Jmol script that loads the backbone (N, CA, C; Angstrom):
load data "model"
ATOM      1  N   VAL A   1      -4.991   4.925  11.366  1.00  0.00           N
ATOM      2  CA  VAL A   1      -3.947   3.971  11.701  1.00  0.00           C
ATOM      3  C   VAL A   1      -3.043   4.605  12.749  1.00  0.00           C
ATOM      4  N   PHE A   2      -2.782   3.887  13.825  1.00  0.00           N
ATOM      5  CA  PHE A   2      -1.929   4.398  14.893  1.00  0.00           C
ATOM      6  C   PHE A   2      -0.514   4.594  14.360  1.00  0.00           C
ATOM      7  N   GLY A   3      -0.026   5.808  14.430  1.00  0.00           N
ATOM      8  CA  GLY A   3       1.282   6.138  13.886  1.00  0.00           C
ATOM      9  C   GLY A   3       1.194   7.006  12.648  1.00  0.00           C
ATOM     10  N   ASP A   4      -0.014   7.111  12.070  1.00  0.00           N
ATOM     11  CA  ASP A   4      -0.218   7.984  10.911  1.00  0.00           C
ATOM     12  C   ASP A   4      -0.429   9.402  11.425  1.00  0.00           C
ATOM     13  N   VAL A   5       0.593  10.225  11.290  1.00  0.00           N
ATOM     14  CA  VAL A   5       0.515  11.599  11.790  1.00  0.00           C
ATOM     15  C   VAL A   5       0.688  12.622  10.678  1.00  0.00           C
ATOM     16  N   SER A   6       0.969  12.157   9.464  1.00  0.00           N
ATOM     17  CA  SER A   6       1.235  13.087   8.378  1.00  0.00           C
ATOM     18  C   SER A   6       1.054  12.407   7.032  1.00  0.00           C
ATOM     19  N   GLY A   7       0.981  13.243   6.002  1.00  0.00           N
ATOM     20  CA  GLY A   7       0.874  12.756   4.636  1.00  0.00           C
ATOM     21  C   GLY A   7       1.584  13.729   3.718  1.00  0.00           C
ATOM     22  N   PRO A   8       1.145  13.821   2.474  1.00  0.00           N
ATOM     23  CA  PRO A   8       1.771  14.774   1.550  1.00  0.00           C
ATOM     24  C   PRO A   8       1.734  16.212   2.091  1.00  0.00           C
ATOM     25  N   THR A   9       0.693  16.527   2.867  1.00  0.00           N
ATOM     26  CA  THR A   9       0.623  17.805   3.572  1.00  0.00           C
ATOM     27  C   THR A   9       0.982  17.535   5.019  1.00  0.00           C
ATOM     28  N   GLN A  10       2.044  18.179   5.506  1.00  0.00           N
ATOM     29  CA  GLN A  10       2.521  17.896   6.865  1.00  0.00           C
ATOM     30  C   GLN A  10       1.410  18.085   7.887  1.00  0.00           C
ATOM     31  N   GLY A  11       1.275  17.081   8.763  1.00  0.00           N
ATOM     32  CA  GLY A  11       0.298  17.121   9.828  1.00  0.00           C
ATOM     33  C   GLY A  11      -1.096  16.686   9.423  1.00  0.00           C
ATOM     34  N   VAL A  12      -1.286  16.322   8.163  1.00  0.00           N
ATOM     35  CA  VAL A  12      -2.587  15.863   7.679  1.00  0.00           C
ATOM     36  C   VAL A  12      -2.494  14.370   7.411  1.00  0.00           C
ATOM     37  N   TYR A  13      -3.398  13.610   8.022  1.00  0.00           N
ATOM     38  CA  TYR A  13      -3.379  12.154   7.892  1.00  0.00           C
ATOM     39  C   TYR A  13      -3.638  11.718   6.457  1.00  0.00           C
ATOM     40  N   ASP A  14      -2.979  10.618   6.052  1.00  0.00           N
ATOM     41  CA  ASP A  14      -3.225  10.072   4.723  1.00  0.00           C
ATOM     42  C   ASP A  14      -3.614   8.595   4.765  1.00  0.00           C
ATOM     43  N   GLY A  15      -3.759   8.029   5.967  1.00  0.00           N
ATOM     44  CA  GLY A  15      -4.244   6.662   6.095  1.00  0.00           C
ATOM     45  C   GLY A  15      -3.189   5.580   6.029  1.00  0.00           C
ATOM     46  N   VAL A  16      -1.907   5.958   5.992  1.00  0.00           N
ATOM     47  CA  VAL A  16      -0.832   4.969   5.953  1.00  0.00           C
ATOM     48  C   VAL A  16       0.336   5.478   6.800  1.00  0.00           C
ATOM     49  N   VAL A  17       1.007   4.570   7.475  1.00  0.00           N
ATOM     50  CA  VAL A  17       2.204   4.915   8.241  1.00  0.00           C
ATOM     51  C   VAL A  17       3.404   4.682   7.332  1.00  0.00           C
ATOM     52  N   ASP A  18       4.115   5.756   7.011  1.00  0.00           N
ATOM     53  CA  ASP A  18       5.236   5.664   6.084  1.00  0.00           C
ATOM     54  C   ASP A  18       6.309   6.685   6.463  1.00  0.00           C
ATOM     55  N   MET A  19       7.259   6.900   5.566  1.00  0.00           N
ATOM     56  CA  MET A  19       8.370   7.803   5.867  1.00  0.00           C
ATOM     57  C   MET A  19       7.919   9.252   6.065  1.00  0.00           C
ATOM     58  N   GLN A  20       6.800   9.638   5.495  1.00  0.00           N
ATOM     59  CA  GLN A  20       6.287  10.982   5.742  1.00  0.00           C
ATOM     60  C   GLN A  20       5.964  11.164   7.222  1.00  0.00           C
ATOM     61  N   ASP A  21       5.450  10.117   7.845  1.00  0.00           N
ATOM     62  CA  ASP A  21       5.149  10.174   9.274  1.00  0.00           C
ATOM     63  C   ASP A  21       6.429  10.227  10.105  1.00  0.00           C
ATOM     64  N   ILE A  22       7.396   9.394   9.754  1.00  0.00           N
ATOM     65  CA  ILE A  22       8.675   9.391  10.474  1.00  0.00           C
ATOM     66  C   ILE A  22       9.349  10.752  10.329  1.00  0.00           C
ATOM     67  N   ASN A  23       9.344  11.297   9.126  1.00  0.00           N
ATOM     68  CA  ASN A  23       9.946  12.603   8.881  1.00  0.00           C
ATOM     69  C   ASN A  23       9.262  13.687   9.718  1.00  0.00           C
ATOM     70  N   TYR A  24       7.944  13.678   9.748  1.00  0.00           N
ATOM     71  CA  TYR A  24       7.199  14.681  10.511  1.00  0.00           C
ATOM     72  C   TYR A  24       7.526  14.573  12.003  1.00  0.00           C
ATOM     73  N   LEU A  25       7.609  13.352  12.510  1.00  0.00           N
ATOM     74  CA  LEU A  25       7.959  13.168  13.923  1.00  0.00           C
ATOM     75  C   LEU A  25       9.364  13.685  14.214  1.00  0.00           C
ATOM     76  N   THR A  26      10.292  13.470  13.300  1.00  0.00           N
ATOM     77  CA  THR A  26      11.654  13.964  13.541  1.00  0.00           C
ATOM     78  C   THR A  26      11.699  15.490  13.484  1.00  0.00           C
ATOM     79  N   LEU A  27      10.860  16.105  12.656  1.00  0.00           N
ATOM     80  CA  LEU A  27      10.798  17.568  12.626  1.00  0.00           C
ATOM     81  C   LEU A  27      10.280  18.130  13.944  1.00  0.00           C
ATOM     82  N   LEU A  28       9.438  17.363  14.620  1.00  0.00           N
ATOM     83  CA  LEU A  28       8.863  17.793  15.902  1.00  0.00           C
ATOM     84  C   LEU A  28       9.637  17.248  17.103  1.00  0.00           C
ATOM     85  N   PHE A  29      10.743  16.589  16.849  1.00  0.00           N
ATOM     86  CA  PHE A  29      11.506  15.925  17.914  1.00  0.00           C
ATOM     87  C   PHE A  29      11.822  16.886  19.068  1.00  0.00           C
ATOM     88  N   ASN A  30      11.543  16.427  20.266  1.00  0.00           N
ATOM     89  CA  ASN A  30      11.755  17.153  21.522  1.00  0.00           C
ATOM     90  C   ASN A  30      10.824  18.340  21.734  1.00  0.00           C
ATOM     91  N   LYS A  31       9.788  18.474  20.899  1.00  0.00           N
ATOM     92  CA  LYS A  31       8.771  19.495  21.160  1.00  0.00           C
ATOM     93  C   LYS A  31       7.908  19.002  22.302  1.00  0.00           C
ATOM     94  N   ARG A  32       7.590  19.905  23.196  1.00  0.00           N
ATOM     95  CA  ARG A  32       6.821  19.567  24.386  1.00  0.00           C
ATOM     96  C   ARG A  32       5.520  20.355  24.425  1.00  0.00           C
ATOM     97  N   ALA A  33       4.565  19.832  25.176  1.00  0.00           N
ATOM     98  CA  ALA A  33       3.307  20.551  25.369  1.00  0.00           C
ATOM     99  C   ALA A  33       3.630  21.954  25.855  1.00  0.00           C
ATOM    100  N   GLY A  34       2.973  22.931  25.281  1.00  0.00           N
ATOM    101  CA  GLY A  34       3.236  24.313  25.612  1.00  0.00           C
ATOM    102  C   GLY A  34       4.102  25.006  24.574  1.00  0.00           C
ATOM    103  N   ASN A  35       4.861  24.228  23.800  1.00  0.00           N
ATOM    104  CA  ASN A  35       5.663  24.778  22.712  1.00  0.00           C
ATOM    105  C   ASN A  35       4.731  25.049  21.532  1.00  0.00           C
ATOM    106  N   SER A  36       4.893  26.178  20.870  1.00  0.00           N
ATOM    107  CA  SER A  36       3.985  26.529  19.771  1.00  0.00           C
ATOM    108  C   SER A  36       4.032  25.519  18.619  1.00  0.00           C
ATOM    109  N   SER A  37       5.128  24.783  18.477  1.00  0.00           N
ATOM    110  CA  SER A  37       5.254  23.784  17.407  1.00  0.00           C
ATOM    111  C   SER A  37       4.718  22.415  17.808  1.00  0.00           C
ATOM    112  N   PHE A  38       4.379  22.228  19.075  1.00  0.00           N
ATOM    113  CA  PHE A  38       3.907  20.927  19.565  1.00  0.00           C
ATOM    114  C   PHE A  38       2.584  20.568  18.898  1.00  0.00           C
ATOM    115  N   ASN A  39       2.502  19.341  18.386  1.00  0.00           N
ATOM    116  CA  ASN A  39       1.266  18.819  17.811  1.00  0.00           C
ATOM    117  C   ASN A  39       0.850  17.623  18.648  1.00  0.00           C
ATOM    118  N   PRO A  40      -0.211  17.753  19.440  1.00  0.00           N
ATOM    119  CA  PRO A  40      -0.608  16.639  20.314  1.00  0.00           C
ATOM    120  C   PRO A  40      -0.933  15.363  19.558  1.00  0.00           C
ATOM    121  N   ASN A  41      -1.316  15.465  18.280  1.00  0.00           N
ATOM    122  CA  ASN A  41      -1.594  14.263  17.483  1.00  0.00           C
ATOM    123  C   ASN A  41      -0.320  13.481  17.161  1.00  0.00           C
ATOM    124  N   ALA A  42       0.828  14.148  17.213  1.00  0.00           N
ATOM    125  CA  ALA A  42       2.104  13.474  16.956  1.00  0.00           C
ATOM    126  C   ALA A  42       2.697  12.883  18.232  1.00  0.00           C
ATOM    127  N   ASP A  43       2.115  13.199  19.366  1.00  0.00           N
ATOM    128  CA  ASP A  43       2.539  12.630  20.649  1.00  0.00           C
ATOM    129  C   ASP A  43       1.793  11.311  20.846  1.00  0.00           C
ATOM    130  N   LEU A  44       2.292  10.279  20.201  1.00  0.00           N
ATOM    131  CA  LEU A  44       1.561   9.017  20.084  1.00  0.00           C
ATOM    132  C   LEU A  44       1.338   8.305  21.414  1.00  0.00           C
ATOM    133  N   ASN A  45       2.212   8.512  22.387  1.00  0.00           N
ATOM    134  CA  ASN A  45       2.031   7.841  23.676  1.00  0.00           C
ATOM    135  C   ASN A  45       1.534   8.798  24.756  1.00  0.00           C
ATOM    136  N   ASP A  46       1.153  10.000  24.365  1.00  0.00           N
ATOM    137  CA  ASP A  46       0.537  10.982  25.265  1.00  0.00           C
ATOM    138  C   ASP A  46       1.361  11.297  26.509  1.00  0.00           C
ATOM    139  N   ASP A  47       2.701  11.416  26.339  1.00  0.00           N
ATOM    140  CA  ASP A  47       3.541  11.778  27.488  1.00  0.00           C
ATOM    141  C   ASP A  47       3.977  13.247  27.433  1.00  0.00           C
ATOM    142  N   LEU A  48       3.335  14.016  26.545  1.00  0.00           N
ATOM    143  CA  LEU A  48       3.526  15.472  26.432  1.00  0.00           C
ATOM    144  C   LEU A  48       4.868  15.884  25.858  1.00  0.00           C
ATOM    145  N   VAL A  49       5.562  14.948  25.212  1.00  0.00           N
ATOM    146  CA  VAL A  49       6.796  15.260  24.485  1.00  0.00           C
ATOM    147  C   VAL A  49       6.878  14.327  23.273  1.00  0.00           C
ATOM    148  N   ILE A  50       7.348  14.849  22.154  1.00  0.00           N
ATOM    149  CA  ILE A  50       7.536  14.035  20.953  1.00  0.00           C
ATOM    150  C   ILE A  50       8.992  13.602  20.930  1.00  0.00           C
ATOM    151  N   ASN A  51       9.198  12.298  21.061  1.00  0.00           N
ATOM    152  CA  ASN A  51      10.561  11.779  21.191  1.00  0.00           C
ATOM    153  C   ASN A  51      10.672  10.407  20.532  1.00  0.00           C
ATOM    154  N   MET A  52      11.753   9.698  20.838  1.00  0.00           N
ATOM    155  CA  MET A  52      12.002   8.397  20.216  1.00  0.00           C
ATOM    156  C   MET A  52      10.897   7.383  20.512  1.00  0.00           C
ATOM    157  N   LYS A  53      10.215   7.519  21.623  1.00  0.00           N
ATOM    158  CA  LYS A  53       9.121   6.596  21.929  1.00  0.00           C
ATOM    159  C   LYS A  53       8.013   6.724  20.889  1.00  0.00           C
ATOM    160  N   ASP A  54       7.731   7.946  20.474  1.00  0.00           N
ATOM    161  CA  ASP A  54       6.709   8.169  19.448  1.00  0.00           C
ATOM    162  C   ASP A  54       7.179   7.669  18.089  1.00  0.00           C
ATOM    163  N   ILE A  55       8.437   7.932  17.762  1.00  0.00           N
ATOM    164  CA  ILE A  55       8.997   7.439  16.507  1.00  0.00           C
ATOM    165  C   ILE A  55       8.981   5.911  16.483  1.00  0.00           C
ATOM    166  N   GLN A  56       9.294   5.289  17.611  1.00  0.00           N
ATOM    167  CA  GLN A  56       9.275   3.828  17.691  1.00  0.00           C
ATOM    168  C   GLN A  56       7.870   3.280  17.428  1.00  0.00           C
ATOM    169  N   ILE A  57       6.857   3.937  17.956  1.00  0.00           N
ATOM    170  CA  ILE A  57       5.475   3.501  17.709  1.00  0.00           C
ATOM    171  C   ILE A  57       5.173   3.552  16.213  1.00  0.00           C
ATOM    172  N   ALA A  58       5.591   4.628  15.563  1.00  0.00           N
ATOM    173  CA  ALA A  58       5.364   4.745  14.120  1.00  0.00           C
ATOM    174  C   ALA A  58       6.123   3.654  13.357  1.00  0.00           C
ATOM    175  N   ILE A  59       7.348   3.368  13.779  1.00  0.00           N
ATOM    176  CA  ILE A  59       8.140   2.320  13.119  1.00  0.00           C
ATOM    177  C   ILE A  59       7.475   0.960  13.274  1.00  0.00           C
ATOM    178  N   ILE A  60       6.976   0.661  14.459  1.00  0.00           N
ATOM    179  CA  ILE A  60       6.284  -0.621  14.698  1.00  0.00           C
ATOM    180  C   ILE A  60       5.085  -0.769  13.774  1.00  0.00           C
ATOM    181  N   ASN A  61       4.421   0.347  13.481  1.00  0.00           N
ATOM    182  CA  ASN A  61       3.222   0.325  12.634  1.00  0.00           C
ATOM    183  C   ASN A  61       3.495   0.674  11.180  1.00  0.00           C
ATOM    184  N   PHE A  62       4.789   0.726  10.821  1.00  0.00           N
ATOM    185  CA  PHE A  62       5.198   1.107   9.472  1.00  0.00           C
ATOM    186  C   PHE A  62       4.508   0.231   8.426  1.00  0.00           C
ATOM    187  N   SER A  63       4.015   0.833   7.380  1.00  0.00           N
ATOM    188  CA  SER A  63       3.339   0.193   6.241  1.00  0.00           C
ATOM    189  C   SER A  63       1.902  -0.225   6.543  1.00  0.00           C
ATOM    190  N   LYS A  64       1.429  -0.030   7.761  1.00  0.00           N
ATOM    191  CA  LYS A  64       0.021  -0.327   8.046  1.00  0.00           C
ATOM    192  C   LYS A  64      -0.821   0.789   7.466  1.00  0.00           C
ATOM    193  N   HIS A  65      -2.017   0.436   7.019  1.00  0.00           N
ATOM    194  CA  HIS A  65      -2.907   1.418   6.430  1.00  0.00           C
ATOM    195  C   HIS A  65      -4.348   1.101   6.742  1.00  0.00           C
ATOM    196  N   GLU A  66      -5.189   2.091   6.499  1.00  0.00           N
ATOM    197  CA  GLU A  66      -6.625   1.921   6.748  1.00  0.00           C
ATOM    198  C   GLU A  66      -7.276   1.144   5.641  1.00  0.00           C
TER     199      GLU A  66
END
end "model"
wireframe off; spacefill off
backbone 0.3
color backbone group
């Protein structure tokens, strides 16, 4: 599901977009490609930075599941 970036284990997909995903995105907020904490799977719009645009994508898809 687009926006599913985390689950009970951070960074591991669980098949649903929920607060765990929003929380994980906020933990990575402003991480950029090249930063050791950057997770390209959390960069939902592929602009090389995790920011409000990525969080917005997750919010739009909130509660969607596989």
